[in-house]
MARDRENTI-670218 format. One record per residue: z, y negated, x negated of N, C-alpha, C, O in turn; residue in one letter. Coordinates in Angstrom, 2 decimals. Layout:
<palos>
{palo {Z, Y, X}, {Z, Y, X}, {Z, Y, X}, {Z, Y, X}, 'a'}
...
</palos>
This chain:
<palos>
{palo {137.35, -146.04, -149.40}, {136.54, -146.06, -150.60}, {137.44, -145.75, -151.79}, {138.54, -146.30, -151.91}, 'x'}
{palo {136.99, -144.88, -152.67}, {137.71, -144.55, -153.90}, {137.20, -145.47, -155.00}, {135.99, -145.59, -155.21}, 'x'}
{palo {138.12, -146.11, -155.70}, {137.75, -146.98, -156.82}, {138.38, -146.43, -158.09}, {139.60, -146.27, -158.17}, 'x'}
{palo {137.54, -146.14, -159.07}, {137.99, -145.66, -160.37}, {137.71, -146.75, -161.40}, {136.82, -147.58, -161.21}, 'x'}
{palo {138.49, -146.74, -162.48}, {138.28, -147.71, -163.56}, {138.04, -146.94, -164.84}, {138.86, -146.10, -165.24}, 'x'}
{palo {136.92, -147.21, -165.50}, {136.60, -146.54, -166.76}, {137.56, -147.00, -167.85}, {138.27, -147.99, -167.69}, 'x'}
{palo {137.58, -146.26, -168.96}, {138.42, -146.66, -170.10}, {138.03, -148.04, -170.60}, {138.89, -148.86, -170.92}, 'x'}
{palo {136.74, -148.29, -170.66}, {136.26, -149.61, -171.10}, {136.74, -150.70, -170.14}, {137.13, -151.78, -170.57}, 'x'}
{palo {136.70, -150.40, -168.85}, {137.17, -151.35, -167.85}, {138.66, -151.63, -167.98}, {139.09, -152.77, -167.84}, 'x'}
{palo {139.45, -150.59, -168.26}, {140.89, -150.76, -168.45}, {141.18, -151.61, -169.68}, {142.06, -152.48, -169.66}, 'x'}
{palo {140.45, -151.36, -170.75}, {140.63, -152.13, -171.98}, {140.28, -153.60, -171.74}, {141.01, -154.50, -172.16}, 'x'}
{palo {139.16, -153.83, -171.07}, {138.74, -155.19, -170.77}, {139.77, -155.92, -169.92}, {140.08, -157.09, -170.15}, 'x'}
{palo {140.30, -155.22, -168.92}, {141.30, -155.81, -168.04}, {142.55, -156.22, -168.83}, {143.10, -157.30, -168.61}, 'x'}
{palo {142.98, -155.37, -169.74}, {144.17, -155.66, -170.54}, {143.99, -156.86, -171.46}, {144.96, -157.54, -171.79}, 'x'}
{palo {142.75, -157.13, -171.87}, {142.49, -158.22, -172.79}, {142.23, -159.57, -172.10}, {142.13, -160.60, -172.77}, 'x'}
{palo {142.13, -159.56, -170.79}, {141.87, -160.79, -170.04}, {143.11, -161.69, -170.02}, {144.23, -161.20, -170.12}, 'x'}
{palo {142.89, -163.00, -169.89}, {144.05, -163.89, -169.67}, {144.78, -163.46, -168.40}, {144.17, -162.92, -167.48}, 'x'}
{palo {146.08, -163.68, -168.34}, {146.92, -163.20, -167.22}, {146.41, -163.67, -165.86}, {146.40, -162.89, -164.91}, 'x'}
{palo {145.99, -164.93, -165.75}, {145.52, -165.43, -164.47}, {144.24, -164.72, -164.02}, {144.03, -164.50, -162.83}, 'x'}
{palo {143.39, -164.37, -164.97}, {142.15, -163.65, -164.66}, {142.47, -162.19, -164.31}, {141.80, -161.60, -163.46}, 'x'}
{palo {143.49, -161.61, -164.96}, {143.90, -160.25, -164.63}, {144.30, -160.14, -163.15}, {143.93, -159.19, -162.46}, 'x'}
{palo {145.05, -161.13, -162.68}, {145.48, -161.14, -161.28}, {144.26, -161.18, -160.36}, {144.21, -160.44, -159.37}, 'x'}
{palo {143.30, -162.01, -160.67}, {142.09, -162.12, -159.84}, {141.24, -160.87, -159.95}, {140.60, -160.47, -158.97}, 'x'}
{palo {141.21, -160.24, -161.12}, {140.44, -159.01, -161.29}, {141.05, -157.88, -160.45}, {140.33, -157.10, -159.85}, 'x'}
{palo {142.37, -157.81, -160.43}, {143.03, -156.79, -159.59}, {142.74, -157.04, -158.11}, {142.56, -156.10, -157.33}, 'x'}
{palo {142.70, -158.30, -157.73}, {142.36, -158.64, -156.35}, {140.92, -158.22, -156.04}, {140.63, -157.74, -154.95}, 'x'}
{palo {140.02, -158.40, -157.01}, {138.62, -157.97, -156.84}, {138.54, -156.47, -156.62}, {137.76, -156.01, -155.79}, 'x'}
{palo {139.35, -155.71, -157.35}, {139.38, -154.25, -157.18}, {139.86, -153.91, -155.77}, {139.33, -153.00, -155.14}, 'x'}
{palo {140.85, -154.64, -155.28}, {141.33, -154.41, -153.91}, {140.23, -154.70, -152.88}, {140.11, -153.98, -151.89}, 'x'}
{palo {139.46, -155.75, -153.10}, {138.33, -156.04, -152.20}, {137.34, -154.88, -152.20}, {136.83, -154.50, -151.14}, 'x'}
{palo {137.07, -154.32, -153.37}, {136.15, -153.19, -153.44}, {136.71, -151.97, -152.71}, {135.98, -151.26, -152.02}, 'x'}
{palo {138.01, -151.73, -152.85}, {138.66, -150.60, -152.17}, {138.55, -150.73, -150.66}, {138.36, -149.75, -149.95}, 'x'}
{palo {138.68, -151.97, -150.18}, {138.67, -152.19, -148.74}, {137.27, -152.50, -148.19}, {137.12, -152.97, -147.06}, 'x'}
{palo {136.25, -152.24, -149.00}, {134.85, -152.44, -148.61}, {134.51, -153.89, -148.28}, {133.69, -154.16, -147.41}, 'x'}
{palo {135.15, -154.81, -148.98}, {134.88, -156.24, -148.80}, {134.11, -156.80, -149.98}, {134.44, -157.86, -150.50}, 'x'}
{palo {133.08, -156.08, -150.40}, {132.27, -156.50, -151.55}, {131.70, -157.90, -151.38}, {131.55, -158.63, -152.36}, 'x'}
{palo {131.40, -158.28, -150.17}, {130.77, -159.58, -149.93}, {131.65, -160.74, -150.40}, {131.15, -161.81, -150.73}, 'x'}
{palo {132.96, -160.54, -150.42}, {133.87, -161.59, -150.88}, {133.71, -161.86, -152.38}, {134.13, -162.90, -152.87}, 'x'}
{palo {133.10, -160.91, -153.10}, {132.88, -161.06, -154.54}, {131.49, -161.58, -154.85}, {131.12, -161.71, -156.02}, 'x'}
{palo {130.71, -161.87, -153.82}, {129.33, -162.35, -154.01}, {128.57, -161.42, -154.96}, {128.03, -161.86, -155.97}, 'x'}
{palo {128.54, -160.16, -154.60}, {127.94, -159.14, -155.46}, {126.42, -159.15, -155.40}, {125.81, -159.62, -154.44}, 'x'}
{palo {125.84, -158.61, -156.46}, {124.40, -158.38, -156.49}, {124.10, -157.24, -157.46}, {124.84, -156.99, -158.41}, 'x'}
{palo {123.00, -156.56, -157.18}, {122.59, -155.45, -158.04}, {121.96, -156.02, -159.31}, {121.15, -156.95, -159.25}, 'x'}
{palo {122.33, -155.45, -160.44}, {121.75, -155.87, -161.72}, {120.40, -155.20, -161.92}, {120.19, -154.07, -161.49}, 'x'}
{palo {119.50, -155.89, -162.57}, {118.20, -155.31, -162.87}, {118.34, -154.40, -164.09}, {119.34, -154.47, -164.81}, 'x'}
{palo {117.37, -153.58, -164.32}, {117.39, -152.72, -165.50}, {117.32, -151.25, -165.16}, {117.41, -150.41, -166.06}, 'x'}
{palo {117.15, -150.91, -163.90}, {116.93, -149.52, -163.53}, {118.17, -148.66, -163.43}, {118.07, -147.46, -163.19}, 'x'}
{palo {119.35, -149.26, -163.60}, {120.57, -148.49, -163.45}, {121.29, -148.94, -162.19}, {121.04, -150.03, -161.68}, 'x'}
{palo {122.17, -148.13, -161.71}, {122.89, -148.41, -160.47}, {124.12, -149.26, -160.76}, {125.25, -148.82, -160.50}, 'x'}
{palo {123.93, -150.46, -161.29}, {125.04, -151.35, -161.64}, {125.01, -152.60, -160.78}, {123.95, -153.13, -160.43}, 'x'}
{palo {126.21, -153.06, -160.45}, {126.38, -154.25, -159.64}, {127.32, -155.21, -160.35}, {128.13, -154.80, -161.19}, 'x'}
{palo {127.21, -156.49, -160.02}, {128.08, -157.51, -160.57}, {128.77, -158.23, -159.42}, {128.14, -158.56, -158.42}, 'x'}
{palo {130.08, -158.47, -159.58}, {130.83, -159.22, -158.58}, {131.63, -160.32, -159.25}, {132.11, -160.15, -160.37}, 'x'}
{palo {131.76, -161.43, -158.58}, {132.42, -162.61, -159.15}, {133.95, -162.45, -159.08}, {134.52, -162.26, -158.01}, 'x'}
{palo {134.59, -162.53, -160.26}, {136.05, -162.54, -160.34}, {136.52, -163.99, -160.38}, {137.39, -164.39, -159.61}, 'x'}
{palo {135.94, -164.76, -161.29}, {136.16, -166.21, -161.39}, {134.81, -166.83, -161.72}, {133.79, -166.14, -161.76}, 'x'}
{palo {134.80, -168.12, -161.94}, {133.53, -168.75, -162.30}, {133.04, -168.28, -163.68}, {131.85, -168.39, -163.98}, 'x'}
{palo {133.94, -167.76, -164.51}, {133.57, -167.33, -165.86}, {133.55, -165.82, -166.07}, {133.04, -165.36, -167.09}, 'x'}
{palo {134.09, -165.04, -165.13}, {134.20, -163.59, -165.32}, {133.56, -162.82, -164.17}, {133.58, -163.26, -163.02}, 'x'}
{palo {132.98, -161.67, -164.51}, {132.36, -160.78, -163.54}, {132.88, -159.36, -163.71}, {133.16, -158.93, -164.83}, 'x'}
{palo {133.00, -158.66, -162.61}, {133.32, -157.24, -162.64}, {131.99, -156.50, -162.53}, {131.19, -156.77, -161.63}, 'x'}
{palo {131.76, -155.57, -163.44}, {130.54, -154.75, -163.43}, {130.93, -153.37, -162.95}, {131.87, -152.77, -163.47}, 'x'}
{palo {130.22, -152.85, -161.95}, {130.58, -151.56, -161.39}, {129.35, -150.79, -160.93}, {128.28, -151.35, -160.71}, 'x'}
{palo {129.56, -149.49, -160.79}, {128.52, -148.63, -160.21}, {129.09, -148.07, -158.91}, {130.31, -148.02, -158.72}, 'x'}
{palo {128.21, -147.64, -158.03}, {128.72, -147.07, -156.79}, {127.84, -145.93, -156.30}, {126.62, -145.91, -156.51}, 'x'}
{palo {128.51, -145.00, -155.65}, {127.85, -143.91, -154.95}, {128.29, -144.04, -153.49}, {128.88, -145.04, -153.09}, 'x'}
{palo {128.00, -143.04, -152.71}, {128.30, -143.10, -151.28}, {129.79, -143.40, -151.01}, {130.09, -144.20, -150.13}, 'x'}
{palo {130.70, -142.77, -151.75}, {132.12, -142.93, -151.47}, {132.98, -143.32, -152.67}, {134.21, -143.34, -152.56}, 'x'}
{palo {132.36, -143.62, -153.81}, {133.11, -143.96, -155.02}, {132.53, -145.18, -155.72}, {131.31, -145.31, -155.87}, 'x'}
{palo {133.41, -146.05, -156.13}, {133.04, -147.19, -156.97}, {133.73, -147.01, -158.31}, {134.93, -146.72, -158.36}, 'x'}
{palo {132.99, -147.18, -159.40}, {133.56, -147.08, -160.74}, {133.43, -148.42, -161.43}, {132.32, -148.91, -161.65}, 'x'}
{palo {134.56, -149.01, -161.77}, {134.56, -150.27, -162.52}, {134.17, -149.93, -163.96}, {134.87, -149.17, -164.63}, 'x'}
{palo {133.07, -150.48, -164.41}, {132.54, -150.19, -165.73}, {133.11, -151.16, -166.76}, {133.47, -150.76, -167.87}, 'x'}
{palo {133.19, -152.44, -166.40}, {133.63, -153.45, -167.34}, {133.97, -154.73, -166.59}, {133.54, -154.93, -165.45}, 'x'}
{palo {134.73, -155.59, -167.24}, {135.00, -156.94, -166.73}, {134.65, -157.87, -167.89}, {135.26, -157.82, -168.95}, 'x'}
{palo {133.65, -158.71, -167.67}, {133.07, -159.47, -168.77}, {132.89, -160.94, -168.42}, {132.98, -161.34, -167.26}, 'x'}
{palo {132.64, -161.73, -169.46}, {132.31, -163.14, -169.25}, {130.88, -163.24, -168.72}, {130.03, -162.40, -169.04}, 'x'}
{palo {130.63, -164.25, -167.92}, {129.32, -164.45, -167.29}, {128.19, -164.45, -168.30}, {127.13, -163.87, -168.05}, 'x'}
{palo {128.39, -165.10, -169.43}, {127.29, -165.22, -170.40}, {126.93, -163.91, -171.08}, {125.96, -163.86, -171.84}, 'x'}
{palo {127.69, -162.84, -170.83}, {127.35, -161.54, -171.43}, {126.76, -160.56, -170.42}, {126.49, -159.41, -170.78}, 'x'}
{palo {126.56, -160.98, -169.18}, {125.97, -160.09, -168.17}, {124.59, -159.61, -168.60}, {124.25, -158.44, -168.39}, 'x'}
{palo {123.80, -160.47, -169.19}, {122.46, -160.09, -169.65}, {122.54, -158.96, -170.67}, {121.71, -158.06, -170.66}, 'x'}
{palo {123.54, -158.99, -171.54}, {123.71, -157.93, -172.52}, {124.02, -156.59, -171.86}, {123.57, -155.55, -172.34}, 'x'}
{palo {124.77, -156.61, -170.77}, {125.10, -155.38, -170.05}, {123.83, -154.77, -169.45}, {123.66, -153.55, -169.47}, 'x'}
{palo {122.96, -155.61, -168.94}, {121.74, -155.12, -168.33}, {120.84, -154.46, -169.36}, {120.07, -153.56, -169.02}, 'x'}
{palo {120.94, -154.89, -170.60}, {120.09, -154.34, -171.66}, {120.70, -153.16, -172.39}, {119.98, -152.41, -173.05}, 'x'}
{palo {122.02, -152.98, -172.29}, {122.70, -151.98, -173.10}, {122.89, -150.67, -172.35}, {122.64, -150.56, -171.15}, 'x'}
{palo {123.32, -149.69, -173.10}, {123.71, -148.39, -172.55}, {125.22, -148.40, -172.45}, {125.90, -148.44, -173.48}, 'x'}
{palo {125.77, -148.37, -171.24}, {127.22, -148.39, -171.08}, {127.82, -147.04, -171.20}, {129.04, -146.89, -171.09}, 'x'}
</palos>
């Protein structure tokens, strides 16, 4: 599986606390190795092809996927997931 990270995703990753950065990188590795289930993922509502995966109890990785590519869109706090579903990324 090919995993790409958007500019917004890279910026978000850089701004995370160091301990969360480590867990976020591990989450990306799970996605690369097709172990999405370890992130307790689910598809977001709103008509777009976006998914959310658990990085920590407070942070989620937001990504889109096609047959062979996953694109990390953002890494956000749990309480802002609703905003992602409503916004144009």
